[in-house]
Each structure stands twice: as C-alpha cells, then as structure tokens.
N, C-alpha and C positions, 0 to 999 in steps of 0.2 A: 263492742263499740271502741273504735280507735280514738285516742286522745293525743293531741299534739303536745309538744313541749310547752306551748303557750297556755295549755290547760283547757282549751276548748275542744269539743268533740269534732272530729274531722267531718262528720256528717253535716255540721253547720258552717263549714268553711266553703267559701265561694269556689276555691280551686277544686275542691272535692266534688261539690254539687255540679260544677260545670264539666266534670270529667277530665280535668287537666291533671289531677293528682289522685293517686290511689290511697292516699292517707300518709300521715307523717311517719315515714320510715326513717329511723335514725341512722342514715348512711350518707357517705360522701356522694354516692351515686344519685340519691334523691335530691340533694342540694344542687348538684351539677345539672340534673335534668330541669329543675325549676329555674335555674339561671338561664339555661339554654332557651327556654320558652318565654323568657322575660318576666317571670313570676317569682323572683327570689323571695324567700321567707327568712328574714334576718334571725328570727328566734330559732328556727330549725337549724340554720347554719351554725349559730353559736352553740346550741345544744350538742350538735355532732362534734364540734371542735372540743368542747369541754366534757363530753361524755355525761350529759345530763338528760335524764328521761323526762322530767316535768320541772319546769323552771321554778314554780312557786314552792315546790317541795324540796328540790335538790340543789338550788343555787342560793348562796348567801348574799348575792347581789340583787336578787329579785325584790321589787320590780326595777328594771334598769331602763335606760333611754330607748331600748328597742320596743318597749311597750307604750311609748307615748303616742297617743292617738288611736291605737288599735292593738290587738283585737278585743281587749278588755276596756271597760269604761274607766274614765279617770276617777270617778267616784268609788268604784270598786277597788282600784289600786290604792287610793288614799285610805279607804277602810282597812285594807290589808296591812298597809304600813303602820297605821295607828294600833292595830291589834298586835302586830309583831313587836312594836316598841314597848307595849304594856307588858308583854311576856318576859322581857329582858330584865 
C-alpha cells in the first residue's frame, strides 16, 4: 500500500482513484506532472523539496498550513497537536 507524505493511503486519494496519479512518488518529476495536469499537491511538493517521506513522522512543522481543509480533518489535526504538546 502506497502512502503519501500527507499520511493517507494513495488508494483513497481522488487523483489515484481517477487514474490521474500512480501514487505519491517522492520526485520532482511527479510534482511537475501533477502541476502540468492542474492537480498540484502542495504536501507532495513540500515533501520533495525537504526530503520528507511522511509529514507527521518526519517534519517538525507538522501540521502546517498546507493541511488546512484537507486531506486530514481539522479535529484529527487538533488531536495530533494536543498529543504532541503533551509529549514535550
């Protein structure tokens, strides 16, 4: 099962299920291809630029503004933030 930097399974992503993307490949070529078809993914683009495989695991700035409104629910992001703050 492929998982994107956003943390969701590619099989649940509309771009994947519509056949527009073969899954989140961490490459500049995949970012370019998505931009060319008008389906840019800001999380994939950022992950490629920063060499991050999974945002919630690998990025100290997670969750950032790129996650506002999608693909994860606001309540899940708030739960994640509160748990992360308790661990510090």
